[in-house]
C-alpha positions in Angstrom: 13.4 -12.3 2.0 10.6 -11.4 0.1 12.2 -9.6 -2.4 11.8 -11.4 -5.4 7.8 -12.1 -4.7 7.2 -8.3 -4.2 8.9 -7.1 -7.3 6.3 -9.4 -9.4 3.9 -8.4 -7.7 3.1 -12.0 -6.7 2.0 -11.5 -3.1 -1.6 -9.7 -1.7 -1.4 -6.6 -0.2 -1.8 -8.1 3.5 1.1 -10.2 2.9 3.2 -7.3 1.7 1.9 -5.4 4.9 2.4 -8.6 7.1 6.2 -8.6 6.1 6.8 -4.6 5.7 5.5 -4.9 9.3 8.1 -7.9 10.8 10.5 -5.9 8.8 10.2 -2.7 10.9 9.9 -4.7 14.3 13.5 -6.0 13.4 14.3 -2.5 12.6 13.2 -1.1 15.7 14.8 -3.7 17.7 18.1 -2.4 16.9 20.1 -5.3 17.2 20.6 -5.6 13.3 23.9 -4.9 11.8 24.2 -2.4 9.5 24.5 -4.1 6.2 21.4 -6.2 6.8 19.6 -3.3 8.3 20.1 -1.5 4.8 19.1 -4.4 3.2 16.0 -4.2 5.4 15.0 -1.0 4.2 15.6 -1.5 0.8 12.9 -4.1 0.8 10.5 -2.1 3.6 11.1 0.6 0.7 9.7 -2.1 -2.0 7.1 -3.8 -0.2 6.0 0.2 0.9 5.5 0.5 -3.1 3.8 -2.6 -3.8 1.6 -1.7 -1.2 1.1 1.8 -2.4 0.5 0.6 -5.6 -2.2 -1.5 -5.1 -4.0 0.6 -3.4 -4.0 2.9 -6.2 -5.6 0.6 -8.1 -8.2 -0.6 -5.6 -9.0 3.4 -5.5 -9.5 3.6 -9.2 -12.1 0.8 -9.1 -14.3 2.1 -7.0 -17.3 3.8 -7.8 -19.1 5.7 -5.3 -23.3 5.3 -5.7 -25.0 9.4 -5.1 -28.2 9.8 -4.7 -29.7 12.5 -6.6 -33.3 13.8 -7.7 -33.1 11.8 -10.8 -32.2 8.6 -8.8 -28.8 6.4 -8.1 -25.6 7.6 -10.4 -22.5 6.3 -10.4 -18.7 8.6 -9.5 -15.2 7.7 -9.8 -13.7 7.2 -6.5 -12.3 10.9 -5.4 -10.3 10.8 -2.1 -11.6 12.8 0.7 -8.9 16.1 0.6 -10.1 16.4 -3.1 -13.9 16.6 -2.8 -12.8 19.7 -0.2 -10.5 21.0 -2.3 -7.7 20.3 0.3 
């Protein structure tokens, strides 16, 4: 499985998502022995955490340009729900 690559952050976000989708498909099929299902679930959780971490890294890098009277200013990324106070 991709557990070692995921643990080392050596796979891309897209690869991790693809592997995660395959795991979900296998688990949803119901044709997996319990021990295998547990292993797949654990690997899926690690891939999910890897994807979440990569998304957080990208969010920190995003800057928005906001037009003001003085021109354009850079503003650090803030998720929509934080800006609205939700």
